[in-house]
N, C-alpha and C positions, 0 to 999 in steps of 0.2 A: 145428528138426530138420535142415533142409537144411544149415545152417551146420555143425552137428556132423558130419553125414555127410561134408561136403566136407573138414572138418578132419582127420578120422581115417580115412576110407575111400578117398579118391581115390587111385588107383594112381599118378597123376602126382606125388604128394607123397613118393615113396619117397626121393628124394634129400634132401628136407628132413629127413625123420626120420632118415636116415643121418647127416646133418651135425649135427643136434640131439643125437643119441646120442653122436657122436664128441666134441662139445664137453662133454657131460655127463661122459663118461669122463675127459677131460683135466682138467677143473677139479674134479670131485667125487671122483675116485678117484686119478688119477695124481699130481697135485700133493701131496695129503696123504700118499700113499704114499712119494713121494720125500723128503718132509720127515720123516716119522716112522720109516720103516723103514731108510733108508740112513744109514750113519755120516757124521759131519760132514766127514771127510776125503775122501769119495767125490766124484768129478767130477760125478756126477748128483744129488748132494744139493741139495735146495732149502732154504736157510737160513730161519730164522724171519722175518727182516726182509723176505725176498722174499715170503713168504706174506702178510704184511701189505700189501706193495706191490701184489701181485696182487689182494688183497681190495679195495684202494682203486680199482684199475682196474675191477673188477667193479661197484662202485658207480657209477663214471662210465659204464659200459656201460648200466646201468639208466636213468641220467639221459639218455643219448643216445637210448635207445629211446623214452623219454617225449617227448623233443623231436621225434623222427622221426614219432611218431603224429600230432602236430598239424601239423607242417610237411611231412613227406614224404608223408603220406596225405591231409591236409586243406588243404594249401597256405597255412597260417597261420604266417608266420615270426615267432615270439616271441623277443625278445631280453631276456626277463625270467625265463627258467627258472632262472637262478641264484638268484633270490629264493625260489622255491618249494623248491628244494634246501636253501637256508640255513634257511628257516623250519622244515622238517622236522628239520634238525640241531639247531636251537635248542630245539625241543620235547623231543627226547630228552636234550639237554644239560641242560635244566632239571631233568629227572627225576634225572639222575646227580648234579647239584649238590645236590639235596635229599637224595639217598642218603648223601652224605658225613657229614651230621649233625655231631656233636661232634668228628669226626676232622680238621676243618679246622685251619688255622694258628691261628685265634683261639678254637677250641674252642666256638663258638656253635652249638648244635644247631638253632636256629630260623632263622638267617640264613646265607647263603653268605658266604665270606670277603670278597669284594669289597664286599658291602653293609655288613659290619662296618667295613671300612676307610673307606668313604665316609660312615660315621655314620648309616646307615639305622636307624630305630628298630623298624620292624616289616616283615613280609613284605608286598609289594604284593599286591593282591587277585588279579591275573592270574597269580600264582605258586601260588595255592591249587589243590590237587588234583594237583600234579606230584610229590607224594611217593608217588603210586600209579602203577605201571607201566602198568596198563590205561588210565588216563586220559591219560598221556603218549602211548601208542601211538595212541589215538584222535585226539589233537590233531595228531600227525604227519601224519595224513591230512586231518583236518577243517580245520585252519588254511589250508594251501595250497589245498585244494579250495574253501573258502568264498571266499578272496581271488580265486581264478581265476574262480569263478562270478559274483561281483559285478562284477569288472572286465570279464570277457568279455561279460556281459549288457549292460553300458553301452556297450562298444565295438562289439559286433557288431550290436546293434539300431540303432546310429547309422551302420552300414555303413562303419566305419573299416577300411580294407583296405590291403594292400601295405606300402609303406615307412612310411606314416603309422602303421599299427598297430605296426610294429617300433620306431619311435621312441617311441611312447607306452609300450610295455612296457619299453623301456630306461629311460625316465624313471621308471617305477614302481620298478624295482629300485635305481636311483640314489637316489631319495628314501628308500627303506627303508635303504639303506646309511648315509646321512647321519643318519637317526633312530637307528639302532642304535649309531652311534659316540658318541652322547651318554650320559654317565653317568646323567643323570636318567631315562633310559628303563628302567633297572633290569635290563639284560642284560649288564653287565660292561664297557660302553664299548668302547674300542678293544682292550682285552685279551680281550674276549669271555668265554666259559666254558671253564675248563680245570681241571687237577689232579683229574680224575675218579679215583675209587678202584675202583668196581665197578659191575656192572650185573646186576640180579636176584640179588645176592649173590655173583656170580662175579668174582674179582679180575682186573681188566683187565691187570695186569702179568704174569699167568701165561700161558705159551705155550698151555696147553690152552684158555683163554678166547679167545685170539686165533684159534686154529684153529676153535673153535666159531663165532665171528663170521664167519670166512671161509666156512665151510660154509653157514651161514645165508644169507649174501649170494649164494652160488652158487645155492642153491635159489630164492631170490627172483628172481634173474635168469632162471632157467628158467621160473618161473611168469609173469614179465612177458612173456617171449618167447611163451609159449603164449597169454596173454591178448591181446596185440597181434595175434597171428595170427588168433585167433578173431574179434576185432572187425573186422579188415580183410577177412576172408573172408565176413563176414555181409552182409546187404542194406544195413545201415547203413554198413558199410565201403565198399561200392560207391558209395553216395550221397556219402560223404566224398570219395572220389576224383573223383567227378563235380563236386563243388564246387571241388575243386582245379583241375580242367581247364577247367570252363566254368560258373562260378558263376551267371551271368545266365540260362543255359538251365535250370539246376536250379530257380532261383526261378520262372521262367516255367512250369515243369511243376507247380508247386504245393507243392514241398517247402519245409520251414522251414529255410532256410540258417542262420539265427541259431541254431536249436536244434541243428543238426548241428555247427556250429563250437563252440558252447558245451559240448556233450558231450565233444568231442575235447579242448578246452582244459582242462576241469575234470579229466577222467580223467588227462590228461598231467601236470597239476600235482600230483595225488595221488601218482602214480608217482614224480615228482621229489622229493616230500617223503619218501617211503619210502627213496629212494636216499640222501638227506641223513641220515636217521636211522641207516642202516647205516654210513655214512661216519664219523660223529663218534666212536663208540666205538673205531674202529680207528685213527684218527689222533690222538685224544686232545684235540682242541680244536675250538671253533667260534667264529669272531669275525666282525665286520662285513665283513671283506675278501671273504668268500664272496658278498656281495651285489654285488660289483664288476661293472659292466656288461661289462668285458673278459671275465669268466668266462662270461657268457651268450653272448658272441660266440664264445668257444672251443667251447662246446657245439655251436653251429651248424656250426663247422668240422669237428668230429668226425663229424657226420652227413654233411656234404658229402663229406668224404674217403672215408668208408666206402661211401656210396651211399644217397642220399635216396630214400625210398619203397621200400626193401627191408627185409627182416627182419634179415638178418645184417649188413648194411652198418654200422649204428650201433655194433655191438659191435666190428667190425674197426676202425672209425675211432677209437673211444675208446681201444683198446689201442695202435693204431699211433701216434697223435698223442701220447698221454701217455707211451708208451715212448720216443719220440724226445725229448720234453720232459725226461724224467728223465735221459737220457744227455747231451743237449746242455747242459742247465743245470749239469751237473757238469763237462763238458769245456770249454765256452765259453759261460758264462751270458749274456754281453753280445750273443750272436748269436741267442738264442732267438726274440725277437720278430720279428727280420728273417726268420728261417727260417719262422716261422708265417705271416707275411704272404705270403711267396713261395709257400708251400704252398697257401694259399687261392687265390691268383691262378692257380697251375698247375692246380689241380683245376677251377676255374671255366672256364678256357680249353681245357684239353686233356683233362680227365677229368670231364665233366659228370655222368656216372653213377657216379663214384667207383671204388673198388677192386673192388666187385662187378661193375660194368659193364665194367671192364677185363678181369676174369677171364672174364666171359660172352663178350666179344668175341673173346678169344684162343681160347676153347673152340670158338666157332662157326667160326673160321678153320681150326682143326685138323680139325674135322668135315668141312668143305667139301673140304679137301685129301685127306682119307682117302676121301671118296666119289668124288672125281675119279680 
């Protein structure tokens, strides 16, 4: 009850709710209105491809918030969150592949096209159930969550911390990438899963479906924002931050550090899986490259750029870095990796609190001058 009253009634949170409402109006009302109500030749018109692009950035923002929950608030730097994101994407991709049925290139109602091409005779047992959306939706959360729980339990009970944990999580996602690249795994090999037709009967090529996915992603981002805020404002959230700042003292006081880390790591993985499931229908493909360790490193950069340990920072970082990536890979693709590395060094040395910290510092200076 205390957490709920702090979340909804604390008068010091007015700026938070004002910002949350402003972002809701921007993404939930303004973007759709500029897309649907203005003519295509208007300077303010948001074209359909831009709606899809923003929808992809919103998925990245959910993923960044998931990463921030375990790293920013609990001090566990995971470099394997790309794996949880990809597993959620594969789970929903399997459902959409099963939904194609006889409409595939080979007209086989029982097997996806890539299995027919590779001379598979029957559907693997681990594909069973994915012709039902409810089962796929459950697996979107259960598979990343179960992997994170088992992996985290083994790692945290062994007190693997710091850079060693980061290396182990990176090894996990690299191993999964190598496994999913193999045709024998039954997930499409290096081509992955693609050529989706619809989801829940809605044609993915239709603009209305794309807008529906965009709006759903916006709502899920809002729900994620509130969930993370609720968790971090609770007693458990305070213990998480204590583990981040002084783990040995928290253990000395009798708290289960393993349990706290395991909760944050598992919940974070579930949120990453949901982000992956929203991402795949909008981009139209999921392949093993999503498991790339470089992707997980980028996620950490989004959080660092925006502001680790803040609510808004991961969202700002995801939009800022990916917006720059979209522009620079089109203008000078060979420079992107150099720019990303330079950005990370700049943030680490000059902006340790990210964009949110920079804004807070500037606002504090203005307030001081006005008081003088």
